[in-house]
N, C-alpha and C positions, 0 to 999 in steps of 0.2 A: 238503612243508612250505615249502621255499624258494619254490616256485612260488606258494603261497598268499600268502606275505608280499609277493611282487612284485606280485600282483594288488591287494592292499590298498593298497600304496603308490601304484599307478597310480590307484586310485579316489580317494585323498586328494590327488592332485596338482591344485592349483588351475588352473582353466581361465581363459584370458584373457577379460575382459569386453568386450562390444561397446561401441564409442564412439558408436554411432548416437544414443542418447538424449542423451548429453553434447553432441554436435554440434547436435542439434535445439534443446536448451535455450539453447545459446550463440547460435545464429542468431536465436532468438526474442528473446533479450535485446538483441542488437545491433539488431534491427529496431525493437523498442520504443524503444530509446535514440535511434535515428535519427529516428523519428517525433516523439519528445519534443523533439529539437533543432530539427526543422523548425517545430513548433508554437511553441516558445519563441522561435526566431529570427523567425518571422512576427509573433508578438505584439510583440516588441521593435521590429521595423521599423515596424509599423503605428502603434504608440503613440509612437515617437520621431520618426517622419517622416523626410523627406529634404529636402535643400536644392536647389532648382531651379538655383541659381546656382553650385553647387559641382560641378565636373566629376569630382572624386574620389568622389562619392557616386552615380555612375551605377549601379553594381551594386546598391547598397542600394535605389535607386528602382526599378530593374528588378524586384527581388524583390517590392516592393509591387505593381507592375503585375501580376506573375504571380498574386499572392495575390488581387488584386481582380478579375482577369478569369477566374478559374475559372468554369465554366459558370454564366451569369447565372441561367438557370432550369433546374434539374435536373428534366427531365420525369418521371423515375421517382419522384421524391418527390411530385410533384403527383398522380401516378396512385395511389400508396399512400394518400394522403389521400382520394382519390376512392373507392377500394375500402373504406376504413374507414368513410367516410360512408355508402356503400351498405349496410354492415352495421349502421348505426345507432350506431356507436361514437364518432364525432366529428361536429361540424358542419362541413360542407365549406368554406363561405365563411370562417368564423372561423378554422379551422385553416390554410387557404390563406393568409389574410392574415397570420397569425403567421409562417408560413414566408417569405413574400415580404418582410415587414418586416425580416427578418434580412439582406436584401441591401442595405438602406438604411444610410447613415451620413453623418455630417457630415464632409466631405472636408477641411476646414481642418486638422484635426489630423494629416493625412498629411504636412504640409509644415512647414518651419520659418519663421524670421522674414520671409523675403522675400514670403510670402503672408500669414501671420497678422498681421504688423505693418504691412501696407500701410496707408497713410493713407486709409482708406475708412470712411465713416460708414454703419452699417447700422441700419435701423429695421424693426420688425415692426408690421404693420397687420392689420386684419380686414375682410373683405368677405363678406357673406352667409354667415357662419359658417365661412369658410375664411381661412387665413393668406396674407398677401402680404408680401414682403420687398423693401425698397428699399435700394440700394447707391449711395452718392454719393461722388465724389472729395472728399477733405477740403477742397481749395481751392475747391470749388464749392458748399459747404454753404449759403452765404448768397446764392447766385445764383438768380434767378428765371428762368422761361421757358427752362429747359434742354432740349436734346434728350434723349430717353429711349428706351431699348430695353426692351420688355416681352418677357421670355424665357419661353416655355412649355416646361417641361422634359420630357425623354423618360422612358423606362422602360416602353414598350409600353402605357401607360395602365393598368398593373396594379401598378406599384411605383415606388419612389423618391419623393423629395420635393425641394423647393427646396434643402434643406441638403446634399443629395448633390452639388449643383453649386456649393456655396459657394466653393470654391477657384478654380474656373474663372471664375466671375462676378467675384470679387475681382481676379483677374488682368486681366480685360478692363477693369474700371472703373479700376484703378490705372494701367495702361499707356496706355490710350487716352483717359482723362479724360472718360468719358461715363457718365451715370447709367443704371443697370439696375433694373428692377422684375421680381420673379419671383413669380408667384402659384401657390398650390397648387390642386389640384382633386381631386374624388373618383375613386377607382380601381375598376377591375373586379377580381374578379367581383361586387363589391357593387352596382355600377351597370353598365348596358350603354349602348351607343351610342344616342343622342348626348348623354347626360347630361353627361359630363365636357367635351365640346366646347362645350356651351351655357354651362357654368359659365365656361369660358375667355372666351367672348364677353362675359359679364357682367363678368369681371375687367377686360377692356380698356375696356368702357364705364365702369366705376368709375374708372379712371385719367383718362379724358377728363372725366368729370363732376366730378372733384376735382383737376383739373390745377393749380389754384392751391395747394392743400394740398400736392401733391407737388412744387411748384416746377418744373413741366414746361411746355413749349411745346406746346399741342395740335396745332399745325401740323407738329410734328416728332416724332411718335410712330411708332417703328418696331417691328416684331415680329420676333422670332427664335424658332426652335424646333429641337430635335434629335430625330431619329427620330419617335416618336409625336408629339412636340411640333411637328415640322414639319407633320404631318398636321393638328394643331389650328390651326396658323398659317394654313394654307390654308382651313380651315373658317371661321375668323374673317374672313378676307379676303373670301371669297365671301358670307358672311352680311352683312358690312359693306355690300356692294353691294346684295344682295337686299332688306335691310330699310331701305335708304336712310339708314343711320347716317353715311355719308360726307357727307350733306347736313345731318343733325341735329347732328353733331359736326364732324369734319374727315376728309378722306381719310387713309388710312394713308400714312406717309411712305416707308418702304422695308420690304422683307421679307428675312430671312436664313433660308434653309432648309438645315439641316445634316443630311446623309444622311437626308432625309425618307422616311418610310414612307407611300407614297401610293396603295397598292392592296392589297386584301384577297382578290383573286380567283385569282391565279396564283402558286403556290409552286414552279413549275418553270421559271422564267425562267433564262437562261444563268448569271447570277451565283449563283443558288441551287445550281447543279450543281458549282461549284468548291469542292473540299474546303478549301482555304486560307481561304475566306470564312466558314467555319462555326465559327471559333474562339470568337467572342463570342455570336452568335446563330445558330441553325440552323433548318432547315426545321421540325423538331419543336417548337422553342420558339416559332416564329412561329405555327404552327398552334394551339398551346395558347393563346397570347396572343390570337389572333384569336377563337377560340372563347369565351374569357372576355369579350372586348369585345362580341361580338355576342349571346351567349346566356347568359353567366354561369356556364357549366360546361364540361365537356370533350366534350360530345356531338358537336361538329362537327369534331373534330380530323382524323379520317380523311378526311372529305369535303373538307376544306381541303387536306390533304397532296397528294391526287391531283387537286386543282383541279376537282372535279366538282360542288361545291355550286352554282355558278352555273346548272347545268342545271335546277335546280328552280324557277328564276325565270321569271316571265312576260316579263321584259325581256331574257332571254338572247339571243335572236336579234337583237334591235335592237342590243345592246351588242357582240355578236360581229361584226356587220357594220361597226359604227362603228370599232372598234379591234381588228382581227383579230390584230395582233402581240401584244396583251396577252391576248386571249381566244381561243385556238385552238379549232377545231371538234372536238368529241368525238364518237366514233362509237357511242355507246350511249344508250339512252333510259331515264330513271328510271321506276320504277313510279308509279302514281297515289298509292299510300300514301306513298311517299317525298316526292312533290310536296306532298301535303297536310301532311306533318309538317314539311318544311323550307323551304317556299316563302317564308315571311316572312323567314327568315334569309338566304336566297339573294337576295331583293330588297334586303336591307340591304347586303350586300357589293357589289352592283352599283349602289348609290346613288352618284351623282357627288359627294355630300358626304362619302362615306366613301372611295371609290376615285376620287381626283381625276383620274386619267387618262381618265375618261369625261366630264369636263367638255368642253363644246364651244367655250367662249370664255374665254380668259384675259386678254383685252386690257385689262380694267379694273385689272389688278394694277399696283402701283407698281414702280419699279426693284427688282430682286430679285437677291440673291446666292445661288447654289446650290452647295453644297459636298458632294461625295461622297467616301467613303473607298474607296481602291483595293481593299482586301481586305474586301468587304462584300457580303452577299447582296442588299442593297437597291440595289446599283450599277445593275443593268439598268433598274429602274423610274426611277431618277434620270435616266438618259440619255433615257428616253422622256419624262419630264416636261420636260426641257430642250427636246426637240424640239417638244412640244406648245406650250410657252410661246413659243418662237421663231416658230412658225407663226402665233401670235396677235399677234405684234409686240411682245411684252413686252421691255423692256430688261433682259435677264437676263445676268448674269456667272456663268460656270461654272468651277469648279475641282475637279479630282480630286486628293485628297491621296494620292499613290502610297505603296505599302508601309506602309499604316496600316490598322488595323482599325476596324470599327464601334465607336462609343463614345468616340472620341478626345477629344471635347469635355469629357467628364466624367472622362477619365483623363489629367489634366495631369501626366504623368510624363516626366522626361528619360531619358537612357540610350539604349537601342536605338531608341526611337521619338521621341527628342528633336526632331530637325530637322523631320520631316513634321508632328508635332503642332503645333509653334510656327508653322510656315508656315500651317497652317489657321487658327490664331488671328490671325496677321498679316493674312491675307486679309480676315477679318472687320473688323479694325481699320481697314485701308486703305479698305474699302468704306464704313464708317460715317463716317470722316473726309472722304471725298469727297462724301458726300451730306448732311453736316450742317454 
């Protein structure tokens, strides 16, 4: 009997419960709370901005820099859109545009009074259905025949707008007292090469043809451009010569090329192989962007990644012989079906008006400032461009902004990148002052 009672008591004795579920819930709550703090903090920082002149706000500005430089193009998102489009669930170009437009923003609200309250007059114009923005120092509003810089903005030709560069342009205009004009242009994948480039040519023509309306001196019209915009600047400059616009209007005064993207054929140059250079743009994002520019979809990405697309072109041998350092010899032959399918696009990437390192004569270019970022996959082609321009006798001034990433012209943030960023801007300002 006593034994039975002891057994019952043992059965009734409560067993200690496991803490695993409690720990899991606690960890989940802490993780969600942390994510909430990061999102709320990021929202606060982005909407309240930071002061470029206040050294105590360096951390705040650096957080904005981090939030803004998270992968510019998330390739996996583009590929999900592509897969959904293949299944007939979404429109590829419309959905891609919706995603890419989320990367755009008006940068002025990232900063406080020293940018937003700069004494700069801004005006919005229209040309051929596209917007164009002019920025004039307040003290020069009533001055005619001013020098002007027409800036062709970057973004790979697939995203961003003039407003993304608003803070940087205001900074240049206010500090160096020179007028800027920034035109917009159509983006890929809705359009393909050379549509956007030709629109940029028309924008520059529009300024020349309406120089009195813009209060600019047609003899002192300079072009600047960053990344894709640098490619567009060279396109305009070469077309200016080819179409005799330098006679009809005036020669271009100077060029400023800011980490320009000047070749679409080799995504395996030395600077592409450095991991530190892939923080802002990567081989994957460049292959996606180029495929959009050339074909309007993702079909060319793998051929671009391994630099084999040029093999399908009738011009391959000629270009490879002319610039072997850019176009190394590949040891395989494409099938005839691949040539038939891709030869048109291969011809495009080898076009000297797309990949400017294949141009044979740069001698007609005006004085040029070439700025490269030290941590940038486009650095190698920038160095090759400098070499090609010097060989043609161009008056080229070259500067490498050390320890800075691709995109510094539109990431006007102090803190960890304060000095090299502003040095890049100062080089531009000094160049413009010297030539105007």
